N, C-alpha and C positions, 0 to 999 in steps of 0.2 A: 696962158695956153699951161703956165706953171701952177698959176693958182688952181687950175679945177683937176688937174692931176693930180696936185698935192691932195687936196680934199677926199677924191677918189681914193688915194694911197691912205688916208690915214681913216675912211671909213671902212675899207677893208679890212687893216691890220685889228679895228675895235672889233669888227664879225668874226673875226679869225682866232683870236683872242675869247672873246666869247664860246665862238662853239668849241675851240679845245679845253674852255673851264668845265662845259656844261659834261666833254668828253672824261675829265679827270673828276668828277663830283658822282656821276651815274660808275664808274671804276668801282670806288671807294667804296660805294655805298649798297646796305645791303638787300638792294632790290625791290624796294620798299616804296611806289612812287606816292607822294605828299599831294592831296587833291582838301583844298579847304570847302566846306561846308558853309556855306553862307546863314543864310537865316531860313534855307529852305528847309526842309523835313527829311526824313531819310525817307526813301524807296521800300514799300512793305517787301517782307523777305516772300517765297515762293510757297515754301511751307508750312505758313500757318494758318490756319482757317478764321477766318472772321467770323464772321454772325450766321454764315451756312453753317448746315446739318451737314454733316461727314458722309460721304456717301456709302451705300452699302455696297460691305465687302464682298464677294465672290464666293467664298467656303462657306459661310452661314444659312443655314435653312429657316425661313421666317417660319410661319403657319404649319406650313407641309410636311407632315408624315417623312418620316427616313423610310428610304427606297430599301426591300426587303436584301437583306444578302440574298447572293448568291451557296454558302458555303454552311450555313445554321443547317 
């Protein structure tokens, strides 16, 4: 029984040390998260248009004439 308790105690000490080390590293960092991008390409940015045409702007008139102004 003593050997099992020693192993459990040793595992708890190792895990507690790892958690405290993680907390100390996070507290002294600048807030950036390190993420490894392996061989995978980065995802596309949502504000870039690929080969698709741009949608029409709502404030542009096409081939229609402008409506008459009421103060002319």
